[in-house]
C-alpha positions as a LaTeX table, in Angstrom:
\begin{tabular}{lrrr}
\hline
Residue & $x$ (\AA) & $y$ (\AA) & $z$ (\AA) \\
\hline
Met1 & 149.16 & 107.93 & 112.29 \\
Asp2 & 146.26 & 105.43 & 112.22 \\
Met3 & 144.44 & 104.91 & 108.96 \\
Pro4 & 140.68 & 105.65 & 108.91 \\
Asp5 & 138.46 & 102.56 & 109.25 \\
Tyr6 & 136.73 & 102.54 & 105.87 \\
Lys7 & 135.33 & 99.04 & 106.26 \\
Leu8 & 131.78 & 98.84 & 105.07 \\
Glu9 & 129.05 & 96.15 & 104.95 \\
Val10 & 127.23 & 97.55 & 101.98 \\
Leu11 & 128.72 & 99.64 & 99.11 \\
Ala12 & 126.64 & 100.99 & 96.31 \\
Phe13 & 128.14 & 102.07 & 93.00 \\
Gly14 & 126.26 & 104.43 & 90.67 \\
Ala15 & 127.23 & 105.54 & 87.17 \\
His16 & 125.97 & 109.03 & 88.03 \\
Pro17 & 125.20 & 111.05 & 91.11 \\
Asp18 & 121.49 & 110.29 & 91.87 \\
Asp19 & 121.55 & 106.73 & 90.38 \\
Val20 & 121.77 & 105.30 & 93.90 \\
Glu21 & 119.18 & 107.60 & 95.37 \\
Leu22 & 116.64 & 106.75 & 92.70 \\
Ser23 & 117.23 & 102.97 & 92.79 \\
Cys24 & 118.43 & 101.68 & 96.14 \\
Ser25 & 118.56 & 104.43 & 98.75 \\
Gly26 & 115.77 & 102.86 & 100.73 \\
Thr27 & 117.73 & 99.61 & 100.93 \\
Leu28 & 120.77 & 101.54 & 102.10 \\
Met29 & 118.74 & 103.29 & 104.82 \\
His30 & 117.22 & 99.94 & 105.89 \\
His31 & 120.76 & 98.46 & 106.40 \\
Ile32 & 121.90 & 101.48 & 108.29 \\
Ala33 & 118.91 & 101.08 & 110.62 \\
Leu34 & 120.09 & 97.52 & 111.17 \\
Gly35 & 123.46 & 98.84 & 112.40 \\
His36 & 125.49 & 98.31 & 109.24 \\
Lys37 & 127.98 & 100.81 & 107.76 \\
Val38 & 127.05 & 101.83 & 104.22 \\
Gly39 & 128.74 & 103.89 & 101.56 \\
Ile40 & 128.38 & 105.15 & 97.93 \\
Val41 & 130.90 & 105.42 & 95.10 \\
Asp42 & 129.77 & 107.59 & 92.15 \\
Leu43 & 131.67 & 106.69 & 88.99 \\
Thr44 & 131.20 & 110.06 & 87.19 \\
Glu45 & 130.39 & 113.62 & 88.12 \\
Gly46 & 127.37 & 113.71 & 85.75 \\
Glu47 & 129.11 & 116.44 & 83.80 \\
Leu48 & 127.20 & 115.79 & 80.64 \\
Gly49 & 123.81 & 116.40 & 82.22 \\
Thr50 & 121.69 & 119.05 & 80.49 \\
Arg51 & 120.76 & 120.71 & 83.74 \\
Gly52 & 122.99 & 121.93 & 86.58 \\
Asn53 & 126.74 & 121.71 & 86.79 \\
Val54 & 129.48 & 119.66 & 88.48 \\
Pro55 & 129.89 & 121.83 & 91.65 \\
Leu56 & 126.14 & 121.89 & 92.11 \\
Arg57 & 125.95 & 118.06 & 91.69 \\
Tyr58 & 128.53 & 117.69 & 94.47 \\
Gln59 & 126.44 & 119.96 & 96.72 \\
Glu60 & 123.31 & 117.88 & 95.92 \\
Ser61 & 125.00 & 114.58 & 96.48 \\
Ala62 & 126.31 & 115.82 & 99.87 \\
Ala63 & 122.78 & 116.87 & 100.86 \\
Ala64 & 121.34 & 113.49 & 99.73 \\
Ser65 & 124.07 & 111.63 & 101.66 \\
Ala66 & 123.19 & 113.52 & 104.85 \\
Ile67 & 119.54 & 112.57 & 104.41 \\
Met68 & 120.41 & 108.87 & 103.99 \\
Gly69 & 122.97 & 108.88 & 106.78 \\
Ile70 & 125.68 & 107.02 & 104.89 \\
Ser71 & 129.24 & 106.72 & 106.25 \\
Tyr72 & 131.29 & 107.56 & 103.16 \\
Arg73 & 130.86 & 108.83 & 99.62 \\
Glu74 & 133.42 & 109.48 & 96.94 \\
Asn75 & 133.49 & 110.11 & 93.12 \\
Leu76 & 135.95 & 108.28 & 90.88 \\
Arg77 & 135.59 & 111.00 & 88.15 \\
Leu78 & 135.28 & 108.64 & 85.17 \\
Pro79 & 134.09 & 110.39 & 82.02 \\
Asp80 & 130.31 & 110.75 & 81.93 \\
Gly81 & 128.84 & 109.15 & 78.81 \\
Phe82 & 132.04 & 107.14 & 78.21 \\
Ile83 & 132.22 & 104.50 & 80.91 \\
Asn84 & 133.80 & 101.32 & 79.59 \\
Asn85 & 135.40 & 98.13 & 80.89 \\
Ser86 & 139.04 & 99.24 & 80.31 \\
Arg87 & 141.91 & 98.30 & 82.49 \\
Glu88 & 142.33 & 101.95 & 83.54 \\
Phe89 & 138.76 & 102.10 & 84.94 \\
Gln90 & 138.94 & 98.60 & 86.33 \\
Leu91 & 141.91 & 99.57 & 88.54 \\
Lys92 & 140.03 & 102.62 & 89.84 \\
Val93 & 137.04 & 100.49 & 90.84 \\
Ile94 & 139.24 & 97.75 & 92.26 \\
Tyr95 & 140.95 & 100.42 & 94.37 \\
Ala96 & 137.54 & 101.53 & 95.78 \\
Ile97 & 136.49 & 97.92 & 96.47 \\
Arg98 & 139.67 & 97.22 & 98.33 \\
Lys99 & 139.51 & 100.43 & 100.30 \\
Tyr100 & 135.97 & 99.87 & 101.58 \\
Gln101 & 136.06 & 96.03 & 101.75 \\
Pro102 & 132.32 & 95.64 & 101.41 \\
Glu103 & 130.51 & 92.33 & 102.05 \\
Val104 & 127.81 & 93.22 & 99.49 \\
Ile105 & 127.90 & 95.53 & 96.49 \\
Leu106 & 124.96 & 97.13 & 94.70 \\
Thr107 & 125.36 & 98.52 & 91.25 \\
Asn108 & 123.61 & 99.61 & 88.04 \\
Ala109 & 121.27 & 97.56 & 85.95 \\
Leu110 & 122.73 & 95.21 & 83.36 \\
Glu111 & 120.66 & 96.95 & 80.68 \\
Asp112 & 118.97 & 100.32 & 80.78 \\
Arg113 & 118.01 & 103.47 & 78.82 \\
His114 & 121.36 & 105.20 & 79.53 \\
Pro115 & 124.35 & 103.26 & 78.04 \\
Asp116 & 126.43 & 104.21 & 81.09 \\
His117 & 124.23 & 102.12 & 83.33 \\
Gly118 & 124.88 & 98.78 & 81.49 \\
Asn119 & 128.51 & 99.62 & 81.04 \\
Ala120 & 128.93 & 100.50 & 84.74 \\
Cys121 & 127.30 & 97.17 & 85.64 \\
Leu122 & 129.84 & 95.16 & 83.62 \\
Leu123 & 132.74 & 97.37 & 84.93 \\
Val124 & 131.83 & 96.88 & 88.64 \\
Gln125 & 130.93 & 93.19 & 88.27 \\
Glu126 & 134.28 & 92.31 & 86.71 \\
Ala127 & 136.15 & 94.59 & 89.11 \\
Cys128 & 134.60 & 92.65 & 92.01 \\
Phe129 & 136.23 & 89.47 & 90.85 \\
Leu130 & 139.54 & 91.04 & 89.87 \\
Ala131 & 139.80 & 92.83 & 93.26 \\
Gly132 & 140.25 & 89.37 & 94.88 \\
Leu133 & 143.35 & 88.56 & 92.77 \\
Arg134 & 146.45 & 89.22 & 94.87 \\
Lys135 & 148.77 & 89.72 & 91.82 \\
Ile136 & 146.80 & 92.84 & 90.77 \\
Glu137 & 148.51 & 95.63 & 92.75 \\
Thr138 & 146.87 & 98.81 & 93.87 \\
Leu139 & 148.18 & 101.38 & 96.33 \\
Asp140 & 146.63 & 103.42 & 99.17 \\
Leu141 & 149.01 & 106.20 & 100.29 \\
Asp142 & 151.90 & 104.25 & 98.73 \\
Leu143 & 150.91 & 101.12 & 100.69 \\
Pro144 & 149.82 & 97.99 & 98.87 \\
Gln145 & 146.15 & 97.20 & 99.28 \\
Asp146 & 144.99 & 93.78 & 100.33 \\
Pro147 & 142.99 & 91.70 & 97.85 \\
Trp148 & 139.23 & 91.79 & 98.57 \\
Arg149 & 136.28 & 90.16 & 96.91 \\
Pro150 & 132.67 & 90.90 & 98.10 \\
Lys151 & 130.44 & 87.92 & 98.89 \\
Ala152 & 127.58 & 89.13 & 96.65 \\
Val153 & 126.79 & 91.68 & 93.86 \\
Phe154 & 123.25 & 92.77 & 93.23 \\
Asn155 & 121.94 & 94.92 & 90.41 \\
Tyr156 & 119.29 & 97.51 & 91.16 \\
Ile157 & 116.45 & 98.26 & 88.84 \\
Gln158 & 116.44 & 101.58 & 87.04 \\
Asp159 & 114.43 & 103.15 & 84.28 \\
Arg160 & 113.46 & 99.96 & 82.44 \\
Phe161 & 111.48 & 97.47 & 84.41 \\
Ile162 & 113.23 & 94.16 & 85.08 \\
Lys163 & 111.72 & 91.31 & 86.99 \\
Pro164 & 113.54 & 91.27 & 90.31 \\
Asp165 & 115.21 & 88.27 & 91.90 \\
Leu166 & 114.80 & 89.75 & 95.39 \\
Ile167 & 112.86 & 92.62 & 96.91 \\
Val168 & 113.57 & 94.83 & 99.93 \\
Asp169 & 110.62 & 96.43 & 101.82 \\
Ile170 & 111.44 & 100.13 & 102.06 \\
Thr171 & 108.10 & 101.40 & 103.28 \\
Pro172 & 109.51 & 102.89 & 106.52 \\
Tyr173 & 112.10 & 104.81 & 104.52 \\
Trp174 & 109.91 & 105.98 & 101.67 \\
Glu175 & 109.63 & 109.68 & 102.65 \\
Arg176 & 113.40 & 110.00 & 103.26 \\
Lys177 & 114.11 & 108.26 & 99.96 \\
Val178 & 111.98 & 110.87 & 98.14 \\
Lys179 & 113.76 & 113.62 & 100.01 \\
Ser180 & 117.23 & 112.15 & 99.04 \\
Ile181 & 116.13 & 112.12 & 95.31 \\
Met182 & 114.72 & 115.63 & 95.50 \\
Ala183 & 117.95 & 116.88 & 96.99 \\
Tyr184 & 119.05 & 116.89 & 93.35 \\
Gln185 & 116.98 & 120.01 & 92.69 \\
Ser186 & 118.71 & 120.76 & 89.42 \\
Gln187 & 117.79 & 117.38 & 87.95 \\
Phe188 & 114.23 & 116.53 & 88.75 \\
Tyr189 & 110.78 & 118.10 & 88.52 \\
Asn190 & 110.77 & 121.75 & 89.58 \\
Pro191 & 108.11 & 124.00 & 88.10 \\
Asn192 & 110.09 & 127.06 & 89.05 \\
Ser193 & 113.16 & 125.97 & 87.13 \\
Asn194 & 114.26 & 128.00 & 84.02 \\
Glu195 & 116.56 & 125.30 & 82.78 \\
Pro196 & 115.73 & 123.16 & 79.69 \\
Gly197 & 113.30 & 120.27 & 80.27 \\
Thr198 & 114.68 & 116.77 & 80.21 \\
Tyr199 & 113.40 & 113.19 & 80.43 \\
Ile200 & 114.00 & 113.01 & 84.17 \\
Ser201 & 112.83 & 116.56 & 84.99 \\
Ser202 & 109.29 & 116.01 & 83.77 \\
Lys203 & 106.32 & 115.63 & 86.18 \\
Leu204 & 105.58 & 112.26 & 84.60 \\
Phe205 & 109.04 & 110.91 & 85.52 \\
Asn206 & 108.54 & 112.23 & 89.03 \\
Asp207 & 105.18 & 110.50 & 89.35 \\
Asn208 & 106.68 & 107.30 & 87.92 \\
Ile209 & 109.17 & 107.17 & 90.77 \\
Thr210 & 106.28 & 106.56 & 93.17 \\
Ser211 & 104.42 & 104.07 & 90.87 \\
Arg212 & 107.59 & 102.01 & 90.17 \\
His213 & 108.27 & 101.47 & 93.90 \\
Gln214 & 104.53 & 100.76 & 94.55 \\
Glu215 & 104.65 & 98.22 & 91.69 \\
Leu216 & 107.68 & 96.47 & 93.25 \\
Gly217 & 106.02 & 96.61 & 96.65 \\
Arg218 & 102.89 & 95.00 & 95.32 \\
Leu219 & 104.99 & 91.96 & 94.26 \\
Ala220 & 106.02 & 91.55 & 97.88 \\
Gly221 & 102.74 & 92.55 & 99.59 \\
Val222 & 104.16 & 95.79 & 100.95 \\
Gln223 & 103.58 & 99.48 & 100.13 \\
Phe224 & 106.93 & 100.42 & 98.70 \\
Ala225 & 109.86 & 98.31 & 97.70 \\
Glu226 & 113.14 & 98.24 & 95.74 \\
Gly227 & 114.08 & 95.33 & 93.59 \\
Phe228 & 117.40 & 93.72 & 92.62 \\
Thr229 & 118.62 & 91.19 & 90.07 \\
Ser230 & 121.42 & 88.70 & 90.82 \\
Lys231 & 123.69 & 86.53 & 88.70 \\
Ile232 & 123.80 & 84.05 & 91.65 \\
Ile233 & 120.90 & 82.32 & 93.37 \\
Pro234 & 120.58 & 84.01 & 96.82 \\
Lys235 & 120.53 & 81.49 & 99.61 \\
Val236 & 118.69 & 81.72 & 102.99 \\
Lys237 & 119.43 & 80.20 & 106.30 \\
Ser238 & 115.80 & 79.15 & 106.76 \\
Leu239 & 112.67 & 79.00 & 104.63 \\
Leu240 & 111.02 & 81.18 & 107.32 \\
Asp241 & 113.37 & 83.96 & 106.29 \\
Ile242 & 111.31 & 84.49 & 103.06 \\
Ile243 & 107.89 & 84.72 & 104.66 \\
\hline
\end{tabular}
């Protein structure tokens, strides 16, 4: 039986379901529109969240995935709140990188309000390097996986503002981005909810989603944008590419 073709151009990792939607879903939709295959790997199920529950989070992430139009999504089920850079967790991330063989990886901010975000950043960045070492063995259906190292890793901007190294215009995808975020009805502003209020369920946080992306857009002279940081200096084929 033929194995499914999981090969992706862009793979986004998120510490929690909804991290990707909040921070880089517009960029994913832009690349899908360009004809690229895109996927998401959630590291945890968000089981420590004050609102909602794990089965509901899976329903919400499936709805958000349909809105974005991504090809694949899976959850590695690492423990929410306790992400670390252990060998055990590295091997799980390496497995996912080798499975999807992305050219570019997007992942959490290096430093942010939630400690899982910075820890996930370090975990994924190191796994990207280790995934290219042939003497690290991982298996897919009892078959050895081939080594794979993405060409670039970019960190998206989350709760804390970080000056971006590059910006993607997401203006054409703004309304769908908002819909993908609000697919997580248990997590964000809902005046009809009877669940306890949280930092991200407030109307202020909801309003700040718009203002943050407008702020990033202003830096690039567009209406809405997403920003990324990079440990490498991105190169361009032509100076005209950055106009």
